[in-house]
Structures are given as C-alpha cells and as structure tokens.
N, C-alpha and C positions, 0 to 999 in steps of 0.2 A: 972102768969100774962103774957099776950101777949105782945111781943116786937114789933110786926108789924101785919098788916092784911095779909092774903095770896093773893099773886099776882103771877100768873103764869109767870115763867121766860122763856124768848125766848131762843132757842137753840143757837143763835148767842151770847147772853149775857152770857149764861152759859159757852160756849166754851172759850169766851174771858176772863172770870174770872179764869178758870182752866189753860188756856195758860199763862196768866200774873202771876199766882202763881207758874208757872213752875212745875206742878205736875209730879212726877216721879214714876217709878216702885216700889221704896222702901218707899214711902210715905203712911202715914195714914191721910186721909182727914175727917174732921168733918164739917158738915153743920148744923149751928145753925138756927133753924126755917126752917127745910128741906121741909116743905110742902108735895108735892106729890113724893118726892125722886128723881127728875130728876138730881140734882147735884151729889148725892152720886152714882147713877147708872152710870152716864157719867164718873165720876172720875175713876171708876174701868173698865168699859167696853171700853171706848174711850181712856183714858189717862193711863190705865194700872196700876193704883195706887194699892198698896198692899191690902189695905182695906179702907172702907169708912163707916162712921157712921153718920146718920142724927138724929137730936133731934128735935122732933115736939110736940108742946103743945096740938094741936087738934087731938083727937083720930080718927076721920073719915079720916083725911089726912094721919095720920101714917099708918092706915090699907090700904089705897089706895096705899101707897108707898110699903108697903110689898107685895101686889099683883103684883105690877110692878117688884119688885126684883125677885119674883118667876117666873114671865113670862120670865125674861131674865136669868134665872138659875144662879143667883148671890148670893144665900144663902151661908152663910159662909164667904163671903168676903164683903158683904154689909148688914147693918142692920139699922133699924130705931128704935129709942127709943122713946116711948110715954112719954114725960116728959118736965119739965121746963128747958130750956137752962141755966138758972142762977143757977140751982142745980145739973147738971150733969157734972162730972169731965171730963175735955177735956185735961189732961196733956199728953196723948199719941199722940196728934195730931201734925203732921208736917205742915199741912195746915188747916186753918179754913176759911170757906166761910160764908159770911154774905150778906143777902139782907133784911135788916131791916129798921128802921128809925134812924134818928140822936139820938133820945131818947133811942131807943133800943141799939144802939152801945154805947152810953154813959153808960147805965146801965151794959153792959157786960164788958166794959174796965177793971175795977178792977179785975174781975175774970180771964180775959185773961193775965193780968199782973202777977197775982199770980200763975196761973196754967201752962202757956205755957213755954216750954223749950226754951233756947236760940236758935236762928236761925229758929224758927217756923215762917211761913208765914201766914198773915191774909190778906184776899182779900175781899173788900166790894164794892158792886154795888151801885152806885148813892150817898151814904152817907158816909161822912168821920167819922172817929173815933175821937171825940173831945179830944184834948190833945196829939194826936199822929201825927207825920209827915210821910206822905207816902214816900216810897223810889222810887215809880214809879206811874204814873197815865196814864191810857190809855183811848182814846176816846175823844169826840164823832167823829167817822169817818163815820159810815154808817147810816145816818139818816133814810133811808128807812127800814133798818132792825132794827130800834129802839136800836141801840148800844149806850149805855150811858157811863158816866165816871165810871171807875173801879179804886179803889184805892188799892195799894199793900203796906203792912206794914211788917216789920220783927222785931221779938223780939230780 
C-alpha cells in the first residue's frame, strides 16, 4: 500500500533534512518511500554516511534510483529495496527519513517504535508523526527555495 504519492524533493529540503538529522560517517540511513533515491545518494555522497538504504514501493522509481546509484559509483554503500516500507525491517537504521503524509507517518509509527534502537533519529518533511513530540523543528526560512518545516524525533 502506498503511504504517499511520489513528489520530487528539492535539494534544499533534502540537505535540510539530513543536516537536521545530524548524519555522520558512522550512520546507516534509511529512507522510507525513497522515490528516485536522491536522499540515500546524498546521505552517502554528501554527508559521508556509512551506508544508506531506500525502500520504494514503485518498481519504476526503484529502478530509476538504482541507475542513479550506479551513475554515482555508490554500489555497495547505497541500495534501494523494491518493497513495502511497512514490511522491511529497519532495525539497523541510525537515521530514518520520511517525506510521506500524516496518514503514512501514522501507519509507520508502530513499526518505528518496535524496530528502531534507542537514540535513532527520525526526520520528517512537512508532516508530524502523530503521538510523537519532535525534539527539534526547522523552517520555514527560505520561501523562495521551498524550504518547509522539518521535524526531528529521537527514539
């Protein structure tokens, strides 16, 4: 089941999400609903994360992401799984990124509560995770760049 439609993420919002999450060289980043893979690619290429995994329900988008991963020579450190984010285990994640809907975040909440280790960070663009209190909220600062609210949570 789709948790949100695919909407291309701007590089400004992408960088804002990864920066707010404090992505580091020892982090494993998971992007749930990874679309064309731009978050997982940037996490490793630009933020030097150890590894990044995207989970994408749409086969065409998963394949597009894999092409981009090869283009950037990131095989082995970045992968995209064609599957349902509600069914793929995310317990190795240090950081989880979300650009879904309120309903999608609500559906994922029990899974994240069950699987994420203490200290894992979850960052969501535009939509809060119902029932969770963000530890930090960033934006909107750059209206011309379409920079919106980003919510940071920690397990």
